[in-house]
C-alpha positions in Angstrom: -0.2 -0.3 0.3 1.4 3.4 -0.9 2.2 6.2 1.9 -1.0 7.9 2.1 0.5 11.2 2.7 2.7 11.2 -0.2 0.3 9.9 -2.5 -2.5 12.4 -1.2 0.1 15.1 -1.6 0.5 14.0 -5.3 -3.2 13.9 -6.3 -3.9 17.7 -4.6 -4.0 19.2 -8.3 -6.8 16.7 -9.6 -9.1 16.4 -6.2 -10.8 18.8 -4.0 -8.8 19.6 -1.0 -11.9 19.3 1.2 -12.2 15.7 0.1 -8.8 14.6 0.5 -8.9 16.1 4.2 -12.4 14.3 4.9 -10.6 11.0 4.0 -7.5 11.6 6.2 -4.9 12.7 4.2 -2.1 14.4 6.4 -2.1 18.1 5.9 1.4 18.5 7.0 2.9 15.8 4.8 5.4 17.0 2.9 7.3 15.8 -0.6 10.6 16.9 -2.0 12.2 19.9 -0.4 10.0 19.9 2.3 7.1 21.5 0.5 3.7 21.0 2.2 0.3 21.1 0.6 0.1 24.8 2.1 2.9 25.9 0.4 1.5 24.3 -3.0 -1.8 26.4 -2.4 0.0 29.3 -1.5 2.4 29.1 -4.7 -0.4 28.6 -7.1 -3.0 31.0 -5.5 -5.2 28.2 -4.6 -7.3 30.3 -1.7 -10.0 28.2 -1.3 -7.4 25.2 -0.5 -5.6 27.4 1.6 -8.4 28.1 3.7 -9.4 24.3 3.7 -5.8 23.4 4.7 -5.9 26.1 7.6 -9.0 25.1 8.9 -8.0 21.6 9.1 -5.2 22.8 11.0 -2.3 22.9 8.5 1.0 24.4 10.0 0.8 27.7 8.6 4.6 28.5 9.4 5.8 25.2 8.0 9.3 25.6 6.6 10.7 23.9 3.6 14.2 23.4 3.1 15.3 26.7 2.5 13.4 27.9 5.4 10.5 29.4 3.1 7.0 29.6 4.7 3.6 29.7 2.8 3.3 33.1 3.5 6.9 33.6 1.9 5.6 31.9 -1.2 2.0 33.7 -1.6 3.9 37.1 -0.9 6.4 36.4 -3.5 3.7 35.0 -6.2 1.5 38.1 -5.6 -1.5 35.9 -4.0 -3.6 38.4 -2.0 -6.4 36.2 -1.1 -3.5 33.5 0.4 -1.8 36.3 2.3 -4.5 37.4 3.7 -5.8 33.9 4.8 -2.3 33.0 6.4 -2.1 36.5 8.4 -5.5 35.8 9.5 -4.5 32.5 10.5 -1.6 33.8 12.4 1.5 33.3 10.6 4.6 34.7 11.5 5.0 37.7 9.3 8.5 38.3 9.9 9.6 34.9 9.3 13.3 35.1 7.4 14.2 32.4 5.0 17.7 30.9 4.5 19.2 34.4 2.9 17.3 36.4 5.9 14.2 37.6 3.3 11.0 38.4 4.8 7.6 37.9 3.2 7.6 41.7 3.1 11.1 41.7 1.2 9.6 39.7 -1.4 6.2 41.2 -2.0 8.0 44.8 -2.3 10.7 43.0 -4.5 8.0 41.5 -6.9 6.0 44.4 -6.9 3.0 43.5 -5.1 1.8 46.6 -3.8 -1.4 45.5 -2.1 0.4 42.5 -0.2 3.3 45.1 0.7 0.6 47.2 2.2 -1.0 44.6 3.9 1.9 42.8 5.4 3.2 46.2 6.9 -0.6 47.0 8.1 -0.6 43.6 9.9 2.8 45.1 11.5 5.7 43.6 9.3 8.2 46.1 9.4 11.5 44.1 10.9 14.3 46.0 10.5 16.7 44.0 12.4 19.8 43.1 10.4 20.6 41.2 8.6 18.4 42.5 5.6 18.9 41.8 2.0 21.4 44.5 1.3 20.0 45.8 -2.0 16.9 47.1 -0.3 18.8 49.5 1.8 18.0 50.4 5.5 14.3 50.5 6.6 12.8 53.8 7.5 11.2 54.5 10.7 7.9 56.3 9.5 5.5 54.9 6.8 4.3 58.5 5.2 5.4 58.3 1.7 7.7 55.1 2.2 9.2 53.7 -0.6 10.0 50.4 0.0 11.6 48.1 -2.6 10.4 50.5 -5.0 7.1 50.6 -4.1 5.6 53.7 -2.6 3.2 53.4 0.1 
């Protein structure tokens, strides 16, 4: 019999997430590079799947091999609804990945203005070093803030 966790993870793109959860697929299972179903939903912008996984107690701060959380992935890819769901579920907004990037750095670098604003409004503004050097020093007030090329 195949490992239920891995076979369930492989079919998440073909079957509704809720049905997989109902049959007992481990929502915190991971595959290559330690990607969880929530990482995959975050990468692909599957907001309903992300919400179902969160409701089923998926670990919102799960770390893959390079220490990316689902929030890093959603912020980088511009998936506003997934970012909102993760923030609402209490995801660590200032989590740093292997190269010390936060979701805020990734959203700003990729021009996702709405997500950059949402992260700042949720309290993300961790200016503790080390910070990715090309973004420069973090300012201490938000009025007219230009963060990574995005003016707030």
